[in-house]
N, C-alpha and C positions, 0 to 999 in steps of 0.2 A: 228426319235426317240424323245420321249418326254423328256424334261429337268427336272431333279429332283430338287425340292425345299425343303430345309431342315430347321427344327426348331432344334436348338442346345441349350441344357439346362445345367445349372450348377449342379454339384453334389458334395456336401461337403463330402459325404461318400456313402457307399453302399445303405443305406436306402433311402437317398435323390435321388440317381441315379435311383433306381427302381421306386420311386414315379414319377420321371420325365418321365420315359418310360411309366408308366401306364397312365399318363396324356396326352400323345400324342407326346412326343418329338421324333424326328427321329435320334437324336444323343445326347450324353451327354459328357461333358468334366469334368475330375476328376484329382485330384492330386495323385501322387505316394508317396512312402516313403520319397523322398527328391526332392529338386530342383524345386518346384513349387512356383509361386509368391504369394501364400497364405500359410504362414508357419503354420497356424492353421487349415489347411484343407488337411492334409496328410492322406494317406491310405496304408494299407499293400498290398503286391502283391496278397495275397490270396483274399482280398476283391475286388480288381480290377478284378481279374479273375472271381469271382462270378458275378460281374456286366456285364462283357463281355458275359458270358454264358446267362444271362437273356436278355440282349439287342439283341443278335444275334438271339434269338428265334423269335423276331419281325422284324428281318433284320434291326434293328437299330444299330448304330455304337457307339464305345467308343473311345474317344480321351483322351490321357493323357498329362497333361501340364508339360513340363520341360522347363519353361520359365524364370528361373533366369539366371543371369550371373554366370559363373563358374570360380573357381580358379584352378590353376595348380594341386594342390593336390586332386582335386575332379574329374578330368577328367576320370580316370580309373573307379572309382566308378559309375559315370554316364554311362559310356559305358556298363558296366556289367548290370546295371539296365535296360538299353534299350533292351538288349538281353532277359532279363527275361520278359519284357513287350511284346516283340515280340512273345515269346514262349507261352504266355497265350492267345494270340489272339487279342491284342489291335489293333485297326484299323489305328491309326495315332498318331503322337506325335506333340504337339504344342511347338515350340522352339523359343528362342531368340538368344542364343549364337551360333555364327557361328563355334565355335569349334566342335560342333556336326556334321557339314558337313565334317569335316576332319577325323572323327573317322571311324574305320572299323565297319560298321553297318550291321545288317540284312536288308533284302529288305522291310523295313517298311516305310510307307508314312510319309512325313514330311510336317507340316504346319508352315508357318512363323507367329509367334505371333505378335499381334499389338505392342508389345514392340520393334519390330525390325524396327521402323521408316517407317511404310508402308503408306506414304503420297504422294509418287511421282511415276509417271508412269515408269520412267527410272529405279528406284530402284526395283520396283516390277517385271518388266520384267527381270532384272538381277537375282532376286531370283528364278523366274520360270526357267530360263535357267540353273541355278545352281542345280536344282533338286527339288525345292519346288513344291508340287502339289496344295497347296492352300495358300492364303495369307489372314490374318485377317486384314482388313483395319482399319486405324486410324479413330476415331470417329469425327475428326474435318472436314472431307471431306464433300463437297456438292455433289448434284446429278450430276452436270456437270463434276466434277473431277472424280467421280466414273466411269462415262461413258467413260471418256477419258482413264482411267486406263484399263478398260475392253477392249476397242478397241485396246490398245497397246499390249496386251498379252492375251492369251487364258487360263491363270491360273484360277483356281477356286477362287471366291471372297466371303469372309465371312464378315458380318457387324453386329455390335451390333444393337439390335432393342429395348430393354428395359433394365432398371437398372441404377445403379449409374454411374456417370461420374468422371473420374480423371481430375481435372482441368488442369493439366499439359499435354503436349504431352506425351503419354504413353511411359514409359521407359526412360524419360528424366526429372524425378523429383528427386532432390537430397537434399530436405529439411530434410528428416529424417537423412541422413548421416551427414549433416552439424550440426544438432542439437543434436545428441546423438549416432551417429554411428550405427543407425538402417537403413539398406539400403532397400528401396522399391524394388530395382532390385535384392535383395536377399531374398525377401519374407517377409520383416518385416517393412512395411510402418507404420509410427507413426501417419499418417493423420494430419500433421501440418496444412493442408489446411482447416481443419474443426474447427480450434481454433478461438476464438474471437480476433479481433485486433482493435486497434485505427488507424485511418487514419490521418496522419499529413502532411501538405503541406510544401512547400519550405520556408515559413515564420516562420515555427515552430508552426503554429496554428493547433489545433485539429479539423478536419472537421467532423469526425464521431467517436463515442465512442463505444467500446465494441460490435462490430458487426462481424459476421462471413463472412468477406469480400472476402474470397477465396472459400467459400462453394457455390456450384452451385446445381441447381435442378437436378433431375434424368432424364434419357433419355427415350423418348417414340417416336418412329417413326413408330408405328404399322400402322397408317393410310397411311404411305408412302410405304407400301409393294409392291403394283403394280408398282409404279415408280422405286423403288429400283430393282425389278426384271427386269424391262425393261432396267435399267442402267447396269445390269450384275451381280447382287448379286444372289448367289445360296444357301447361308446359312445364317439364321437369328439367331443371338446369344443373349442369355439372360445373363446379368451380374448377379453374385451373388453366388459364391462358399462358402460364409460365411452366406448366408441367411437361414432362417428356412424353414421347409418343406411346410408350408402353402403358403409362397411366391412362392416357386418353382411350386407347383401345380396350384396356381392361375395364374401365368404368363404363364405357358406352356398351360394350358387349354384355356386361353384367346386367345393366338396366334394361337393355333391349329384350333379353330373355325373360326378365322379371315382368316387364310391361306386357310382352306378348302373351305370357301365361294368363295375365289378368284379362286382356282383350278377348282371348279365346272363350272366356266364360261370361263375358258381358256384351251382349248384342247392341247396347246403346252407344258403344264407343268403337272407334276404329283407329288404326295407325295413321300418321299424318304424312307419310311418303310411301314410295313404291319400293318393291324389291324385298328379298329375304336374304338372311346372312347365314353363312356357315363359318365355323371357327375350328382351329386346330388346337386350341387351348381351353382349359377350364377356368373361366374368369372367377375372381373372388376379390372383393375390395381390399382385403388386408394383404394382398400379394404385391401391391404397389404402394407408393408413398402414402403414409397416414400416420397420425399421432395418436392412434386409438380413436374410437368413435363415440359420438354422443348424438342424441336426437334433439339436443339443445332445449327448446321450450315448446316444441310441437305438442307434447303431452303434458304441459305445465312443468314447473320446477320440481324435480324429484330425485336428482342424482348429482354427484360431483361431476363437473365438466372440465376441471383444470388438467393441464398437461405440464405439471411443474418441473418434472425431472429434466425435460429437454424439449426444445421446439422442433427438433429434427424428427425424421420418420422413425417410428417404433417398429412398424412392420407386422409380420405374422407371428403369432405366438407358436413356438415349437414345443417347449416343455421345460421341465426343471433339470438343472444339472445334477446328475446322479453321482459322479465322481470324476476326479482327474486321475488319469492313469498314464504313466510314462509321459510322453509329450502330447497327449491328446485328451479330449473331453468326451465322457460318455453322457449323452443327453437323452432324456425321454423323447421318444419319437424321432431319434437321430437318423433313422432310415429315410426321413424326408429331406435331409440335407444333401447338397451337391458340392462338388469342387467349385471354388470361386464364390461361394455364398458369403454375404456379410451378415454377421450376427450382432445383436444389440442386447445389452443388459444394464441394469441399474447397479452401480457400484456402492461401496460402503459409505461414500460421501453423498449418496442420494443423487448422483449425477449419471447421465447416460454415457455409457462407454461402449466400445466396439471391438470386434475381432474379425479378422479376415480368415476364411477357411482355405488352406492350401489344398487339402485333399480329405476325402471321406473314405474310410476303409474299415471293413468289418464292423460297421456301426459306430466307429469312433471318428471324431472330427479333429483333424490336426491343424492348429492355427498357425499363422505366420509368426505370431508372438504369443508364447504361453503366459497367460496372466493368472494370478492367484484368485480363484473364484470360490465363494462359499458353496458347499453342497446345498441344493434347494434353490439356488438362484434361478429366476425366471429368464429363459432365453428366447429371444425373438429373432426372426430373420428379416432384416430390412433391405437385403439385396439378394433376390432369388435368381441366381445366375442362369439356371436352366430355363426358368419361366421367361426371363427377359430374352434369352436367345430365341425361344420359340415365337414370342409375341412380336419381336422386332422384324421377323420375316414378313415380306409384303403379302404373302399368301396366307397369313395366319387368320385374317378376317376377310372374307370375300362376299360381296353383295351382288346378287343377280336378280334381274327382272324376269319373271316367268313369261314364256311365250308359247303359242301353239303354231306349228308350221304345217302348211298344206302345200304339197307339190302336186300340181295337176297339169293337164295338157290344154292347149288351145289350137286353133287352126294353123298357126305359124310355128308352133313348137311347144314350149312349156312355160309355166309360170309358178313362182313360189310366193306364197302369201304368209306373212308373219303377223299374228295378232297378239298384242301384249296384254298383261293383266289389267291395264287401264282401258282397254278397248281400242287402242291405236292400231292402225293397219298399214302395213307396208307391202307393196306388191312389186315383184321383179319379173319382167318378161324376157324369155330367151328364145330368139329365132334359131331354130335348129331342126335339121331334118329328122324325121321319125323313122327309126330303124328298129326292127325287132332284135332282141338279144339272141345270141347263139343258142341253138336248140330250143329257142322260145322259153327259156327259163326265167323266172322272176329274179330281179336283182333288188327287190324292195328292201330287204334287210341291209344290203350294202349302202343303198341310198340313205336309209335312216341313220346308219352309222356315221356317214359323212355329215349329214345335216345336224347331228347332235354335237359335233365338234365346235362348240361356241367359243372355246379357248378363252382369250383375255377380253372378250367383249363383255358388256354389262348384262348379257342375256344368258338364259338357259332355256333349252327347248324341252318343256315338260311333256308335250304331246306332239308327235309327228305322224302325219297321215300322207300316204301316197295314193293318189286316185288316177290310175291309168286305165284306158279301155283295153290296152294290150300290154304285153311285156316289152315296153320300149327300152332301148339302150340309151344311156346318158353317161358321157365320160365323167370320171371323178373330178377332173379339173373344172368342168362346167358346173357340177353340183356345188363345189366349193366356192366358185365365183358367184353363183346365185346367193349362196348363204351369206357371204361377206357383204354383198351389195344390199340384200334385203335388210340386214341389221344396220348397215351404215345409214340407209334411208330411214329406218325406224328411229334412230337416234336424232336425225334431223327433224323428223316429224314431231317427236316428243318435245324437243327444244322449241320448235316453232309454235307448238300449241300450249306451252307452259303459260299459265295465267298468273301473272304477278298482281297481287292486290294493290290497288293504289288508293290514296286518300289525300285530298287537298285540305290543308289546314285553313279553316275559316276563323278569323279572329273574333273572339267573343268578349263580353264584359260581365259575365256572371260573377258573383262575389266570391272571393277567396274565403276559406273558412275562418280566417283570423285577419285582423287589420293591422297587426304589428308583427314584424319579422325581426328576430335576432340574428346573430352572425351564423347560426347553424343552418340557415336557408341558403348560405353560400352565394349571395348576390355580389357578383364581382365585375359587373359591366352595366353600361347605360341601358342596353336593350332588355336585360333581365329586370332591371328596375322599372322600365316602362311597362313591361308585361304585368308585373304585380300592381303597379299603380292603376292600370286600366281595369284591374279586377278589384279595385276598392281598397287596396292596402295603403295606409296613410303614413306609417313609420317603417323604414327599412334600414336596418343596420348593415354596414359593409361586411363583406366576407372576412373571416379571420385573417386570411393572408394579406389583407389590405389595412388592417388596423390592430395587429397584435400588440398587446401591452405586456412586455417581457416580465415574467416572474409572477404574474397575478391572474393568469387566465385559466379558465376551465378548458382542458384539452381533450376530454373524453367523457361520454356518457354511455353506460353499458348496463345490460340486464344481468351480466355476469357479476357475481358478488363474492368478494374475498371472505366476508363474514360467514356467508353460507358455506363456502369451501372449508372453513375452519370449524364448522358446526357451532358457530356463535351467533346465529341469526335469531333475533328475538321473536320472530314469527314462527319459524320452522323448528327451532331447537329450544324453545322456552322451557320445555319439560325436562330436558337433559342437560341444559347449560348450567354449569355450577357457578361460573363467574363471568361477568361482562368484560369486554375489552375496553381498556382505557383509550379514549380517542383524544385527538385525531390520530388515526393510523397513517404511517408514512412509508412510502416506497423509496428506497435509496439505491442508486447504482452509480458508483463513482461520484461525479459532480452532479448527476441528475438526482432530483428529489421531488417527490410529488406527495400531496396530501389527498386522502380519501374522504369523500363525503357520502354518507349513506342516506338515501331517500326511501324510507321503508314503505311508505304508503303506495307509491307506484312500483316498488320493488326494483329500484335502480341504484347504481353506484356511479358517482362522479369522480373524476380525477382532475385535481387542480395543481397548478404550479406552486412551488414551495412558499412564495410570499403572499399567496392568496389569503383572504380573510373571509370566513363564513361561520355561521352559527351551526353548532352540532345539534341535530335533532334528537329529542328524547325518544327512546324506543316506544 
């Protein structure tokens, strides 16, 4: 049996979700009324139900994110909401809080969110044995680690393929809480990592001023899809539940075409839903929001991944500034620009700056404000006006399920049979007197023309056959009526025959890989505590949100390393590094101040509040 490979797209709301489906996604993930890790992307039960209905027509799936940590007074509300989501046909829930594993649940499939510390083969096997059908892997993993996890457990593995990166280990960032009681694990990340900081060394000297030192590039491992499939990934996830519709359609269409090209050459795999897509635009990841791209650590640590100039979108590289002439700029590849474009460049203060293009004429870009730019400045387009206009159109991405139509006769008249690509059959009978055409001429071509007009239906008629014993006449109105009815019936048949996988959680007591949990396990309620205790955990620290010690806490752990970015890593740059950095290094932004701790053996960096005390490891 062929293994299904899935593209999983973000849906801010119903409209974004439908656009993702139309663009070729095999599944979408969306927020419910509460408890999603994007508090600005909630949706009513009614809208989620409408998306489920739309997706299931294409045999695509809908996953709902319930990936915040829960407090005791929210547990019953969450449980009731899960039952509502089950009854409207949701395919799976993406969860972080293990309290959900303790609830009396319907037989709904559960996926372990990347917030659940999914970096270790033992932990992932535990989650599978506890009842999780899928695990969303941490983005810090490399190909070798992914393969090791896949070989240790037969659980489905999902991995991010494009989009923004959280600089912290997912689920283990507490900067928001420590600086204003906005918990990222409660859906309210303040994005402190995107702020500008000064970097100060142990002598008190400022090494770098006003740079976004924790801001990193966006993720793109689309060229690694074959290797990731070989390593065990079955679902490729696009980040971006807060992104606009152009981003969603561009990313999904780009990956759809890339994955389809792979599937055509590899018979062991197949797409995970029905239908094929056509597009009126040429997708490219750099044409919508991006901070530049990195493959992070999929192929080990080998390049700079920081986006220090700005946390905003850099966009598509156009070319260097050739010269300023009159009130306009002459730019390499300037013929690519359009009226209304937004351009981005790095100014003399090493900060991102922007220009709005009023008009493009004779290869020159006339800005709304003429700014003094150096010849040779790199120019990027972060707002592609013409591209946006095309992609925003509803018909820029169209998805159709292929069908074969057969119009034939019976003793009472005629019948139209539609058979779709999945083998579903719809038949419509028309009681109608049989009369020969005038002059006994065939109208088969006219009939086929009418039957081919599938219009705004989800279907296309790839093959049409007319089998009459004589040249029967059939009014156009009747042909159109039969076509409409046969496709309406086919949609009902497809929805009625959609098979949602169900899985009833059975409580187990197999041992958790460790018996002591610190605050990074985010245990914030009695039911999560009960879950871990049943699995042999003897010491459980409260979640950070419930026991924060102001000024002395570790607020982040990350594989990203400022020493490496500065080419001062004792492992990777020992042969080229002239002097060591005097530690502790400090990040300072206004009243905010953090100490950096470097753990070189696991190749990790920790961020601590300013009053924390720790030993500095020798290189």
